C-alpha positions in Angstrom: 75.7 65.9 -104.6 77.7 63.2 -103.6 77.1 59.6 -103.7 76.6 59.4 -100.0 73.9 61.8 -100.1 72.3 60.3 -103.2 72.5 56.9 -101.1 70.8 58.4 -98.0 68.0 60.0 -100.1 67.6 57.0 -101.8 67.4 55.0 -98.7 64.9 57.6 -97.2 62.8 57.4 -100.4 62.9 53.6 -100.2 61.7 53.9 -96.5 58.8 56.2 -97.2 57.6 54.1 -100.0 57.7 50.9 -97.9 56.0 52.4 -95.1 53.4 54.1 -97.4 53.0 50.3 -99.1 52.7 48.6 -95.7 50.0 51.1 -94.7 47.9 50.4 -97.9 48.4 46.6 -97.5 47.3 46.8 -93.9 44.2 48.9 -94.8 43.4 46.7 -97.6 43.4 43.6 -95.3 41.5 45.5 -92.7 38.7 46.5 -95.3 38.3 43.0 -96.4 38.0 41.6 -92.9 35.4 44.3 -92.0 33.4 43.4 -95.0 33.4 39.5 -94.2 32.3 40.4 -90.6 29.4 42.2 -91.8 28.5 39.5 -94.0 28.4 37.2 -91.1 26.2 39.5 -89.0 23.9 39.8 -91.6 23.8 36.0 -92.1 23.2 35.6 -88.6 20.3 38.3 -88.5 18.7 36.2 -91.4 19.3 33.1 -89.3 17.6 34.8 -86.4 14.7 35.9 -88.0 13.9 32.6 -89.6 14.0 31.1 -85.9 11.8 33.7 -84.6 9.2 33.0 -87.4 9.3 29.3 -86.5 8.9 29.9 -82.8 6.2 32.3 -83.4 4.5 30.1 -85.5 4.7 27.2 -82.8 3.6 29.5 -80.1 0.5 30.6 -81.9 -0.3 26.7 -82.5 0.1 26.4 -78.7 -1.9 29.3 -78.0 -4.8 27.8 -80.0 -4.4 24.6 -78.5 -4.5 26.0 -75.0 -7.7 28.1 -76.1 -9.3 24.9 -77.5 -8.6 23.1 -74.2 -9.9 26.1 -72.2 -13.0 26.3 -74.0 -13.8 22.5 -73.6 -13.0 22.6 -70.0 -15.2 25.5 -69.4 -18.0 23.6 -71.4 -17.4 20.7 -69.1 -17.5 22.8 -65.8 -20.8 24.4 -67.2 -22.3 21.0 -67.6 -21.0 19.9 -64.0 -22.3 23.1 -62.7 -25.7 22.7 -64.1 -25.9 19.1 -62.9 -25.0 20.2 -59.4 -27.6 22.6 -59.5 -30.3 20.3 -60.7 -29.2 17.9 -57.8 -29.3 20.8 -54.9 -32.8 21.7 -56.4 -33.8 18.1 -56.1 -32.5 18.0 -52.7 -34.0 21.1 -51.6 -37.5 19.7 -53.0 -37.0 16.4 -51.1 -36.2 18.5 -47.8 -39.2 20.5 -48.3 -41.4 17.5 -48.7 -39.5 15.8 -45.5 -40.4 18.9 -43.5 -43.8 18.8 -44.5 -44.1 15.1 -43.6 -42.3 15.7 -40.2 -44.8 18.5 -39.4 -47.6 16.2 -40.1 -46.1 13.4 -37.8 -45.6 16.0 -35.3 -49.1 16.8 -35.3 -50.1 13.1 -35.3 -47.7 12.5 -32.2 -49.3 15.6 -30.4 -52.8 14.3 -31.0 -51.8 10.6 -29.9 -50.1 12.0 -26.9 -53.2 14.0 -25.7 -55.2 10.8 -26.4 -52.7 8.9 -24.2 -53.0 11.5 -21.4 -56.7 11.4 -21.4 -56.7 7.6 -21.4 -54.4 7.8 -18.7 -56.3 10.3 -16.5 -59.4 8.0 -17.2 -57.7 5.0 -16.1 -56.2 6.4 -12.9 -59.8 7.8 -12.3 -61.1 4.3 -12.5 -58.4 2.9 -10.5 -59.1 5.0 -7.9 -62.7 4.4 -7.8 -62.1 0.7 -8.1 -59.8 0.9 -5.0 -62.3 3.0 -3.2 -64.9 0.2 -3.9 -62.7 -2.4 -2.9 -61.7 -0.8 0.5 -65.4 0.0 1.2 -66.3 -3.8 0.2 -63.0 -5.2 2.1 -63.3 -2.7 4.9 -59.6 -2.1 4.5 -57.3 0.7 3.3 -54.2 0.2 0.6 -51.6 -0.4 3.2 -53.6 -3.0 5.1 -54.5 -4.8 2.1 -50.8 -4.8 0.7 -49.6 -6.0 4.0 -52.4 -8.7 4.1 -51.6 -10.0 0.7 -47.7 -9.8 1.5 -48.1 -12.0 4.5 -50.6 -14.4 2.7 -47.9 -14.8 -0.2 -45.1 -15.2 2.3 -47.0 -17.8 4.3 -48.0 -19.7 1.2 -44.6 -19.6 -0.1 -42.4 -19.9 2.9 -42.3 -23.5 2.5 -41.4 -23.4 -1.0 -38.8 -20.6 -0.4 -37.3 -22.9 2.2 -37.1 -26.2 0.0 -35.7 -24.0 -3.0 -33.0 -22.3 -0.8 -32.1 -25.6 0.7 -31.5 -27.1 -2.7 -29.7 -24.3 -4.1 -27.2 -24.5 -0.8 -27.2 -28.1 -1.2 -26.1 -28.1 -4.5 -23.5 -25.2 -4.4 -22.1 -26.4 -1.1 -21.5 -30.2 -2.6 -19.9 -28.6 -5.6 -17.7 -26.4 -3.8 -17.0 -29.2 -0.9 -16.1 -31.7 -3.7 -13.6 -29.3 -5.1 -12.1 -28.1 -2.0 -11.9 -31.7 -0.8 -10.0 -32.8 -3.6 -7.4 -30.0 -3.5 -7.1 -30.5 0.4 -7.0 -34.3 -0.1 -4.2 -33.8 -2.5 -2.2 -31.7 -0.3 -2.6 -33.7 3.0 -1.7 -36.7 0.9 1.4 -35.3 -0.3 2.4 -34.2 3.1 1.0 -37.0 5.4 4.1 -37.2 7.6 3.4 -38.3 11.2 3.0 -35.4 13.7 4.4 -35.6 17.3 3.5 -33.4 20.1 6.8 -31.6 21.0 6.9 -30.0 24.6 10.2 -28.0 25.9 10.9 -29.3 29.2 11.6 -27.0 31.9 12.4 -29.7 34.4 16.1 -30.8 34.8 16.6 -34.2 36.2 19.5 -34.7 38.8 21.3 -37.8 39.8 20.7 -37.0 43.8 19.2 -34.3 45.8 22.8 -33.6 47.2 23.3 -31.6 44.1 20.6 -29.4 45.1 22.7 -27.7 48.0 25.9 -27.5 45.6 23.2 -25.4 43.0 21.9 -23.1 46.0 25.6 -22.6 47.6 26.4 -21.0 50.5 23.9 -18.5 51.6 22.2 -18.8 48.1 25.6 -17.3 46.5 25.3 -19.8 43.4 21.7 -19.9 42.6 21.6 -16.1 42.7 24.6 -15.8 40.3 22.7 -18.5 38.0 19.6 -16.6 37.9 21.5 -13.2 37.3 23.5 -14.7 34.3 20.4 -16.6 32.8 17.4 -14.1 33.5 15.3 -17.2 34.7 13.8 -18.5 37.8 15.4 -21.6 39.3 12.9 -23.4 41.5 14.8 -26.1 43.9 12.0 -27.3 46.0 11.1 -30.6 47.9 10.5 -32.5 44.5 12.8 -35.5 44.5 15.4 -35.9 41.4 14.1 -32.5 39.5 14.7 -28.8 39.5 12.5 -26.7 37.6 13.3 -23.7 35.4 10.7 -21.0 34.9 10.9 -18.1 32.5 8.6 -16.6 29.8 11.3 -16.4 27.2 12.0 -19.8 25.8 15.6 -19.2 24.7 16.6 -18.0 28.2 15.2 -21.2 29.4 17.0 -23.3 26.9 20.4 -21.4 27.7 19.7 -22.2 31.4 18.8 -25.8 30.9 22.3 -26.5 28.9 24.3 -24.5 31.5 22.8 -26.3 34.5 23.0 -29.8 32.8 26.9 -29.0 32.0 27.2 -27.7 35.5 25.8 -30.8 37.1 28.0 -33.1 35.0 31.0 -30.8 35.7 30.4 -31.1 39.5 32.3 -27.7 40.6 29.6 -25.1 40.6 30.6 -21.9 42.0 30.0 -18.3 40.4 33.0 -18.0 38.2 32.2 -21.5 36.7 28.4 -20.7 36.2 29.4 -17.7 34.2 31.6 -19.6 31.8 29.1 -22.3 31.2 26.4 -19.9 30.6 28.5 -18.2 28.1 29.0 -21.5 26.5 25.6 -22.2 26.5 24.6 -19.0 24.8 27.3 -19.7 22.0 25.6 -23.4 21.8 22.3 -21.9 21.6 22.8 -19.1 18.9 24.5 -21.9 16.8 21.5 -23.9 16.9 19.2 -21.0 16.0 21.4 -20.1 13.3 21.4 -23.8 12.0 17.9 -24.3 12.6 16.7 -21.4 10.5 18.9 -21.9 7.5 17.9 -25.7 7.6 14.3 -24.5 7.5 14.8 -22.2 4.6 16.6 -24.9 2.5 13.9 -27.5 3.3 11.4 -25.3 2.1 13.5 -24.1 -1.1 13.2 -20.3 -0.1 16.4 -18.5 -0.7 15.4 -14.6 -0.6 15.1 -14.1 3.1 17.5 -11.7 4.9 19.9 -13.5 7.1 18.4 -11.7 10.1 14.9 -13.0 9.5 16.4 -16.4 9.3 18.0 -16.0 12.4 15.0 -14.9 14.1 13.1 -17.9 12.4 15.5 -20.2 14.0 14.6 -19.2 17.6 11.0 -20.7 16.9 12.7 -24.4 17.3 12.6 -23.5 21.1 8.9 -22.2 21.1 5.9 -24.7 21.2 2.1 -24.0 20.6 -0.3 -26.3 22.0 2.5 -28.9 22.4 3.5 -28.4 18.5 7.0 -27.2 17.6 6.4 -23.8 15.9 9.3 -24.1 13.7 8.1 -27.5 12.4 4.7 -26.1 12.0 5.9 -23.4 9.9 7.9 -25.7 7.7 5.0 -28.2 7.2 2.6 -25.1 6.5 5.2 -23.9 3.8 4.9 -27.3 1.9 1.3 -27.3 2.3 0.8 -23.8 1.1 3.1 -24.3 -1.8 0.9 -27.4 -2.8 -2.4 -25.6 -2.7 -0.9 -22.5 -4.3 0.1 -24.9 -7.2 -3.2 -26.5 -7.4 -5.0 -23.2 -7.4 -2.4 -21.1 -9.9 -1.3 -18.8 -7.3 2.4 -17.6 -6.8 4.1 -20.6 -5.1 7.1 -18.7 -3.6 5.1 -15.9 -1.9 2.5 -18.7 -0.7 5.4 -20.6 0.8 7.4 -17.9 2.3 4.2 -16.3 3.8 3.4 -19.6 5.6 7.2 -20.1 6.7 7.6 -16.7 8.3 3.7 -16.4 9.7 4.5 -17.2 13.1 8.0 -15.3 13.1 6.4 -12.7 15.7 6.1 -15.5 18.3 10.0 -15.4 18.6 9.7 -12.2 20.2 6.4 -11.8 21.4 7.1 -12.1 25.0 9.7 -9.1 24.6 7.5 -6.6 22.3 3.9 -5.7 22.9 1.2 -6.8 20.4 0.0 -9.9 18.6 2.3 -12.1 17.0 1.1 -11.4 13.6 1.3 -7.5 14.1 4.9 -8.3 15.4 6.0 -10.3 12.5 4.5 -7.7 10.1 6.9 -5.2 11.7 10.0 -7.7 11.6 9.4 -8.4 8.0 8.9 -4.4 6.9 12.2 -3.4 8.9 14.1 -6.0 7.0 12.9 -5.1 3.8 10.9 -8.4 2.8 8.5 -8.2 -0.3 5.0 -6.5 0.3 3.4 -9.5 -1.0 5.0 -11.9 1.4 3.8 -9.5 4.0 0.1 -9.3 3.1 0.1 -13.3 3.0 1.2 -13.7 6.6 -0.3 -11.2 8.3 -4.1 -12.4 7.8 -3.7 -16.0 9.1 -5.8 -15.2 12.2 -8.3 -13.0 10.2 -7.0 -10.0 12.3 -6.9 -8.1 9.0 -8.7 -8.7 5.7 -7.4 -11.0 3.1 -5.7 -8.8 0.4 -4.5 -11.7 -1.8 -5.1 -15.3 -2.7 -1.7 -16.3 -1.1 -3.2 -14.8 2.2 -6.4 -17.3 1.9 -3.7 -20.1 1.3 -1.8 -19.5 4.2 -4.6 -19.3 6.5 -5.9 -22.7 5.2 -2.7 -24.0 5.4 -2.5 -23.3 9.0 -5.7 -24.8 9.6 -4.7 -28.0 8.2 -1.3 -28.2 10.0 -2.8 -27.2 13.3 -6.0 -28.8 13.1 -5.2 -32.4 12.1 -5.8 -35.0 14.7 -2.6 -35.4 16.8 -1.0 -32.3 15.7 -1.8 -30.3 18.8 -2.8 -31.3 22.3 -4.7 -29.4 25.0 -5.4 -29.7 28.7 -8.3 -31.2 30.1 -9.6 -28.1 31.6 -9.3 -26.0 28.3 -11.1 -28.8 26.5 -14.0 -28.8 28.9 -14.1 -25.0 28.9 -14.2 -24.7 25.4 -17.1 -27.3 25.0 -19.0 -25.4 27.7 -18.6 -21.9 26.1 -19.9 -23.5 23.0 -22.7 -24.6 24.3 -23.4 -21.5 26.3 -23.1 -19.4 23.2 -25.8 -21.5 21.2 -28.2 -21.7 24.4 -28.1 -17.9 24.5 -30.4 -17.5 21.4 -34.1 -17.7 21.7 -35.8 -20.8 20.5 -33.2 -23.3 21.5 -34.4 -26.6 22.9 -30.8 -28.4 23.3 -27.4 -27.9 22.4 -24.3 -30.3 22.4 -20.5 -29.8 21.4 -19.2 -32.7 19.8 -16.0 -34.1 18.3 -13.7 -32.2 20.6 -15.5 -29.0 20.1 -15.4 -29.1 16.2 -19.1 -29.4 15.8 -21.9 -28.2 17.8 -25.8 -29.5 17.1 -28.6 -27.2 18.1 -32.2 -28.5 18.3 -34.6 -25.8 18.2 -38.4 -25.6 19.1 -40.3 -25.9 15.7 -43.1 -23.7 16.9 -40.8 -20.9 17.6 -38.4 -21.1 14.9 -39.1 -21.6 10.9 -37.0 -23.2 8.4 -36.0 -19.7 7.1 -35.3 -18.6 10.6 -33.2 -21.7 11.2 -31.1 -21.0 8.3 -30.6 -17.2 9.8 -30.0 -18.6 13.2 -27.2 -21.1 12.4 -25.7 -18.0 10.7 -25.7 -15.7 13.8 -24.5 -18.3 16.1 -21.3 -19.1 13.8 -20.8 -15.3 13.8 -20.9 -15.2 17.6 -18.7 -18.3 17.9 -16.1 -16.6 15.6 -16.1 -13.4 17.5 -16.2 -14.5 21.1 -14.2 -17.8 21.0 -10.5 -18.6 20.0 -10.0 -22.1 18.3 -7.9 -23.8 15.8 -9.5 -24.9 12.5 -13.1 -24.6 12.2 -16.3 -25.4 13.9 -19.6 -26.7 12.1 -22.7 -25.5 13.1 -25.6 -27.8 12.9 -29.3 -26.1 13.3 -31.9 -29.2 13.7 -35.7 -28.3 13.3 -38.2 -31.3 13.3 -41.7 -31.1 13.2 -44.0 -34.6 13.7 -47.5 -34.7 12.9 -49.4 -37.5 14.3 -52.9 -38.6 13.5 -54.9 -41.8 14.0 -57.3 -43.6 11.7 -60.1 -45.0 13.3 
């Protein structure tokens, strides 16, 4: 064997020995680790057993405590249930006793009811017997006796009732009249301006009668052109120094008057000039209408009206009623209504606006059918006015029922403004006719001796025959006469009805 082979053999043996030694060392290490792991596992098992024993001990203690508490709670529930049973037993006993008592009371009530029915029957029987005895004694039946008794009481108490009614009326009237007088005096005092009757003249003064020929023109050419343009009737008669304009429309009369006056001043009267002057007069009148309407709402402090309503309101400047300018009357009414509304706690703005537009229907009542109150209502509704304002104005003549306190205020303000002395004027014929109608209405009732209309028809005094009319009937008669006057007559303000009954008894001591 050579050295090389010996070296290789030796190297191989050394490698085998190294492998074997390494395997042994690895096995030894592995066996050591396995032993330590087993020891750890055994230690963990021992620790787990100790913990489990502790947990079991604690669990047993808690279970025991729960058992003790459960037993105590069970005992308490048993005690409470026993108490509840005892209470229920006591209640049942009380209910039984109460039921027995109720039955006894029912029996007693039945007995009392039976006794009462028996007594009632006996009383009715006795009453009938007594009534029959009384009827036999008096010779009257039940109805005759009742009527006789009522008549006797009425006659005996008539005077007392009349005195009592009179006292109550006087007291109530005095109290209400005092309060109303205070409010009205305050309103009138604050609006104590003078009132002048205003009449829109339809008569044109001319410097000489020669101008009448020019106005008529050749073959009536000029007067026909003037009447056609203005829509009025021009009356040129023998009246010296005057020409009369006739038309139901106050605006047309005003336009015709302005145009005719300007033509007379100009002197050149012919159809072409007439047309021009009439157009100029229309512009002037329209401008005046607008200014008067705006001035009225500004003076009254009302700023929520539609411009078209203001324009129609301005037309009232050319309208009069009993000689009173309707626009001035409406402005005055608005101020009075505002004062009254403030005193009474009502809506001041509604009252003032309703008073200002209350006669707006008169601006076009000659063109539209219906009363001026109905026409005014339609105008305000058409232009979207407040419903409260419409309610306040539509009842100022009593054509519809009052629907608000503002409506009553507007009616009162109308009476104040139109009924004051000097505010309106009337013809002698109408004045005498109203007095005669008042007296004839009063004399149409039975039992009237004499009737006199006084104070320009503001009061009527009626003397009745005392043998025919009693005090109570006199009160009823006064009311009936007042209602008939309201129904049959038209008048501004109010009329006081006085019914006078006087009885004189004369005796002589001798």
